[in-house]
C-alpha positions as CSV (number, residue, x, y, z in Angstrom):
1,M,80.0,-52.0,-16.8
2,I,76.5,-53.6,-15.5
3,A,75.9,-50.3,-13.7
4,K,76.3,-48.2,-16.7
5,F,74.2,-50.7,-18.8
6,L,71.5,-50.4,-16.2
7,G,71.6,-46.6,-16.5
8,W,73.8,-45.8,-13.6
9,N,76.6,-43.3,-14.0
10,E,79.5,-42.1,-11.7
11,C,78.9,-38.7,-10.0
12,S,80.6,-36.4,-7.5
13,F,80.1,-36.2,-3.9
14,E,78.6,-32.7,-4.5
15,E,75.9,-34.1,-6.5
16,Y,75.3,-36.9,-4.2
17,A,74.9,-34.2,-1.5
18,L,72.5,-32.2,-3.8
19,L,70.2,-35.3,-4.1
20,C,70.3,-35.8,-0.4
21,D,69.1,-32.3,0.1
22,S,66.3,-32.8,-2.8
23,F,64.9,-36.3,-1.7
24,G,65.9,-36.8,1.8
25,F,68.3,-39.2,4.0
26,N,69.0,-40.7,7.2
27,C,72.1,-41.0,9.3
28,E,73.6,-44.0,7.5
29,S,73.4,-42.0,4.1
30,S,73.8,-38.6,5.5
31,P,76.2,-36.4,3.3
32,L,77.8,-34.8,6.4
33,F,78.9,-37.9,7.9
34,I,80.0,-39.2,4.5
35,N,82.0,-36.2,3.9
36,F,83.8,-36.6,7.3
37,M,84.8,-40.2,6.1
38,L,86.1,-38.8,2.9
39,K,88.1,-36.2,4.7
40,K,89.7,-39.1,6.7
41,G,90.7,-41.1,3.8
42,A,87.7,-43.5,3.1
43,N,87.6,-44.7,-0.5
44,L,84.0,-44.2,-1.3
45,N,82.4,-43.6,-4.9
46,F,79.2,-42.3,-5.9
47,L,76.6,-43.3,-8.5
48,S,73.6,-41.4,-9.8
49,Y,70.6,-42.3,-11.9
50,R,68.6,-40.1,-14.5
51,R,65.2,-40.2,-15.8
52,E,64.3,-38.1,-18.8
53,N,67.8,-36.3,-18.3
54,N,66.8,-35.5,-14.7
55,L,68.6,-36.8,-11.7
56,V,66.5,-38.7,-9.7
57,G,68.7,-40.7,-7.2
58,A,71.9,-41.7,-6.0
59,V,74.0,-44.0,-3.8
60,C,77.1,-43.8,-2.1
61,L,79.4,-47.1,-2.2
62,D,81.8,-48.6,-0.1
63,N,83.7,-51.5,-2.0
64,G,80.5,-52.4,-4.0
65,W,78.2,-52.1,-0.9
66,L,75.9,-49.0,0.3
67,V,77.9,-47.3,2.6
68,N,77.5,-47.8,6.4
69,D,76.1,-51.5,5.8
70,I,77.2,-53.6,9.0
71,K,77.2,-56.8,6.9
72,N,79.8,-55.5,4.3
73,P,82.9,-57.7,4.8
74,K,85.0,-55.2,3.5
75,R,83.3,-52.1,5.2
76,T,85.3,-48.9,5.9
77,N,85.1,-49.2,9.7
78,M,86.6,-45.9,11.3
79,H,85.2,-46.4,14.6
80,I,83.1,-43.3,14.6
81,P,79.6,-43.0,16.0
82,V,77.7,-43.5,12.5
83,P,75.0,-46.3,12.4
84,A,75.1,-48.9,10.0
85,Y,71.7,-50.8,10.1
86,S,69.3,-49.1,8.0
87,I,70.5,-47.4,4.7
88,L,68.0,-44.7,3.2
89,P,69.6,-43.4,-0.2
90,P,68.2,-40.1,-1.7
91,F,65.7,-41.3,-4.3
92,M,62.6,-39.3,-5.7
93,D,59.4,-41.0,-4.8
94,G,58.0,-43.6,-7.3
95,V,61.2,-44.3,-9.1
96,R,62.0,-47.9,-9.1
97,V,65.4,-49.2,-10.6
98,L,67.8,-52.2,-10.4
99,A,70.5,-52.0,-8.3
100,P,74.0,-53.5,-9.4
101,F,75.6,-53.2,-6.0
102,K,75.1,-55.0,-2.5
103,S,73.4,-54.4,0.8
104,K,71.8,-56.4,3.5
105,C,70.5,-53.3,5.4
106,V,68.1,-51.2,3.1
107,Y,65.8,-48.8,5.0
108,P,62.5,-50.7,5.8
109,S,60.0,-48.5,3.9
110,F,62.6,-47.6,0.8
111,S,61.0,-49.1,-2.5
112,G,63.6,-47.7,-5.0
113,F,65.4,-50.8,-5.8
114,I,63.4,-53.4,-7.7
115,N,65.8,-56.3,-6.7
116,T,65.3,-55.8,-3.1
117,S,63.5,-58.5,-0.6
118,F,62.2,-57.5,2.7
119,H,61.1,-61.4,3.2
120,L,63.1,-63.7,1.0
121,L,66.4,-64.1,2.5
122,S,66.2,-61.2,4.8
123,K,65.6,-61.8,8.6
124,R,67.4,-58.8,9.8
125,K,65.4,-56.4,11.9
126,V,65.9,-53.0,13.1
127,A,64.5,-51.7,16.5
128,Y,62.6,-48.3,16.1
129,T,61.1,-46.9,19.4
130,K,57.5,-47.1,20.3
131,D,55.4,-43.9,20.1
132,V,56.1,-41.8,23.3
133,V,52.2,-41.0,23.4
134,N,50.5,-44.1,22.5
135,G,53.3,-46.9,22.5
136,F,53.5,-47.4,26.2
137,S,50.8,-48.5,28.7
138,K,49.8,-45.9,31.2
139,K,51.4,-48.0,34.1
140,S,54.7,-47.9,32.2
141,I,54.6,-44.2,31.7
142,S,53.7,-43.7,35.3
143,T,56.6,-45.8,36.3
144,M,59.2,-44.0,34.0
145,N,58.0,-40.6,35.1
146,R,58.1,-41.5,38.7
147,K,61.9,-42.9,38.4
148,E,62.8,-39.6,36.5
149,R,61.1,-37.4,39.3
150,L,62.8,-39.3,42.1
151,F,66.2,-39.0,40.5
152,L,65.6,-35.1,40.2
153,E,64.6,-35.0,43.7
154,D,67.7,-36.7,44.8
155,G,70.0,-34.2,43.3
156,G,69.8,-35.4,39.7
157,S,69.8,-32.9,36.7
158,F,69.7,-33.1,32.8
159,V,72.3,-30.9,30.8
160,D,71.6,-30.6,26.9
161,V,74.8,-32.2,24.9
162,N,74.5,-28.4,22.9
163,K,75.5,-26.9,26.3
164,L,78.9,-29.0,26.3
165,T,81.8,-28.5,24.3
166,P,82.6,-31.5,21.6
167,L,85.6,-32.2,23.9
168,E,83.6,-32.3,27.2
169,L,81.0,-34.4,25.5
170,F,83.5,-36.9,24.2
171,N,85.4,-37.1,27.5
172,I,82.1,-37.8,29.5
173,Y,81.1,-40.5,27.0
174,D,84.7,-42.2,27.0
175,A,84.6,-42.1,30.9
176,L,81.2,-43.3,31.4
177,F,81.5,-45.9,28.4
178,F,84.5,-47.2,30.3
179,S,82.6,-47.6,33.6
180,R,80.0,-49.7,31.7
181,R,82.0,-51.6,29.5
182,G,85.5,-51.9,30.8
183,V,87.1,-50.5,27.4
184,R,87.9,-47.1,26.1
185,I,86.4,-45.7,22.8
186,N,88.5,-46.8,19.8
187,Q,90.5,-44.2,18.1
188,P,89.9,-41.4,20.2
189,E,91.7,-38.6,18.3
190,L,89.5,-39.6,15.1
191,N,86.3,-39.6,17.4
192,I,87.2,-36.0,19.0
193,D,87.6,-34.7,15.4
194,F,84.1,-36.1,14.6
195,F,82.5,-34.8,17.8
196,H,83.9,-31.3,16.8
197,E,83.1,-31.4,13.0
198,C,79.6,-33.0,13.5
199,K,78.8,-31.2,16.9
200,N,75.5,-29.9,15.8
201,N,74.1,-33.5,15.0
202,F,74.4,-34.9,18.6
203,F,71.0,-34.9,20.4
204,G,69.7,-35.5,23.9
205,D,70.8,-34.8,27.6
206,V,73.6,-36.1,29.9
207,T,72.5,-37.0,33.6
208,Y,74.1,-35.3,36.3
209,L,73.9,-36.3,39.9
210,N,75.0,-33.9,42.5
211,G,76.9,-32.1,39.8
212,E,79.0,-34.8,38.2
213,P,78.1,-36.6,35.0
214,V,76.9,-40.1,35.6
215,G,75.0,-41.0,32.4
216,V,75.1,-40.5,28.8
217,Q,73.0,-42.2,25.9
218,L,75.0,-41.1,22.8
219,L,72.5,-40.2,20.0
220,I,73.2,-38.7,16.7
221,F,70.7,-37.2,14.2
222,S,69.7,-36.1,10.6
223,L,67.1,-33.9,9.6
224,S,66.1,-34.1,6.0
225,K,62.9,-34.1,3.9
226,R,62.1,-37.7,4.9
227,G,62.0,-36.8,8.6
228,F,63.9,-36.6,11.9
229,F,66.1,-39.5,12.4
230,V,67.6,-40.3,15.7
231,D,70.1,-43.1,16.1
232,F,71.2,-44.6,19.7
233,I,74.8,-45.3,19.3
234,N,75.7,-46.7,22.7
235,I,75.2,-45.9,26.4
236,G,77.6,-45.2,29.3
237,Y,76.9,-44.7,33.0
238,D,78.5,-44.9,36.3
239,M,78.2,-48.6,37.4
240,N,78.6,-47.6,41.1
241,I,75.2,-46.0,41.2
242,N,72.6,-48.4,42.0
243,K,69.8,-46.3,43.7
244,H,68.5,-45.0,40.1
245,S,68.0,-46.8,37.0
246,L,70.2,-44.5,34.9
247,G,69.6,-46.2,31.5
248,S,65.8,-46.3,31.8
249,I,66.0,-42.7,32.9
250,L,68.1,-41.7,30.1
251,M,66.3,-43.4,27.2
252,W,62.9,-42.2,28.6
253,N,64.0,-38.6,28.9
254,N,65.6,-38.4,25.4
255,L,62.7,-40.2,23.7
256,K,60.4,-37.6,25.1
257,K,62.7,-34.7,24.1
258,A,63.1,-36.0,20.6
259,H,59.2,-36.5,20.2
260,A,58.8,-32.8,21.3
261,Y,61.5,-31.7,19.0
262,A,59.6,-33.7,15.8
263,V,56.3,-32.3,16.9
264,N,57.8,-28.5,17.1
265,L,59.0,-29.1,13.5
266,N,56.0,-31.0,12.3
267,V,58.0,-33.8,11.0
268,P,57.9,-37.6,11.5
269,M,60.4,-39.1,13.8
270,Y,62.3,-42.2,13.5
271,F,64.3,-43.1,16.6
272,S,66.3,-46.4,16.0
273,F,68.0,-48.5,18.8
274,G,70.0,-50.2,16.0
275,A,69.8,-54.0,15.5
276,M,66.8,-55.7,17.1
277,S,68.5,-57.6,20.1
278,G,68.3,-57.7,24.1
279,A,65.2,-57.8,26.1
280,Y,65.2,-54.2,26.9
281,K,64.7,-53.3,23.2
282,T,61.5,-55.5,23.1
283,R,60.1,-53.3,25.9
284,W,61.2,-49.9,24.2
285,C,61.0,-50.7,20.5
286,T,58.8,-52.2,17.5
287,P,60.9,-54.4,15.0
288,Q,61.0,-53.8,11.3
289,T,62.7,-55.8,8.8
290,V,65.3,-54.1,6.6
291,G,65.8,-55.1,2.9
292,R,68.6,-57.2,1.3
293,I,69.5,-56.4,-2.5
294,L,69.4,-59.6,-4.6
295,T,72.3,-60.0,-6.6
296,I,71.8,-59.4,-10.4
C-alpha cells in the first residue's frame, strides 16, 4: 500500500528487463542473472515507476530488499557467482523518488532514491580497482609486468575463459578453489547450469603452467548503457606453486585486459573487488561508500 501511495506499481520481469536496456544496470541488477534466479525458483517481485505516464525506473525485490543485497537477512542465497555489494537499479537520469523498500548496498553514484544516505548510518565500502594507466606507480607497474614476464618465460600461459567450455571452466575453478580454500563450490549442479546459461558473461584468463591450469580469478561482467561492469567473485590457484605470485599475476593481467576491452568499446569501466577488506585490496583498489535506504 505504501509503495502504491508513493507512485510505485507492480510490473513484470519483461518490463524490468526493458528498462534495464533503456537506462542501464550492473551485475547485481542484471536481468540475465535475475532471470536465471527466477528459473531456479527464486521468489522475486518487480516494481516500476512512472512520470507523465512514461516508465522511468524499476527495481527487483527479494523479500522487501533490492535483489542481491548482501545485508538482506532473508536474501535468496543460491550460491551462484553473482555479486551482492553495490546495486544499480535501472533509472532515468534526473529522476528522484522515495524508495519504500530496503537496501544497505546502493551503488555509490546512484541518486534516484531521495531517502538514501551515503554518509549517515552508512559505513560500508566497496573496492573499485585503480586506473590501470594512472592509478599505480611506475615502480609497481614495472614490478607486475616483470612478474608476468618471468611467469611466461617459465612455461606459463594465459587462456581466455571463452576458449573453455562452461564445464571446463567450472571444473578448473572448483579444483583450484579447493586447492586454495580447502572446500568445494556449493551447489555444483546449480553452478554448472549457471556457467552454461551465462557463459558469455564470464571474463578474463586462466593461467596455465606447462600446460596445466594453475590459477583462475573468476570474473563476471555486465555491459549496459551505464558502462562495463566487472566483478571479482573469487580466486583459486595451485597452492603448491611458490615460485610465482599467481594471484598478483592473474589480477594484473585481467585488469589490463578489462581496461583494453573498455577502451575498445569506448565505455567507462567499473571493476569491483567486492567489499573493501584485506590489505591486498588497499594496494589494488580505491574504496567507495555504498548507500543505505532510510526506512520511510
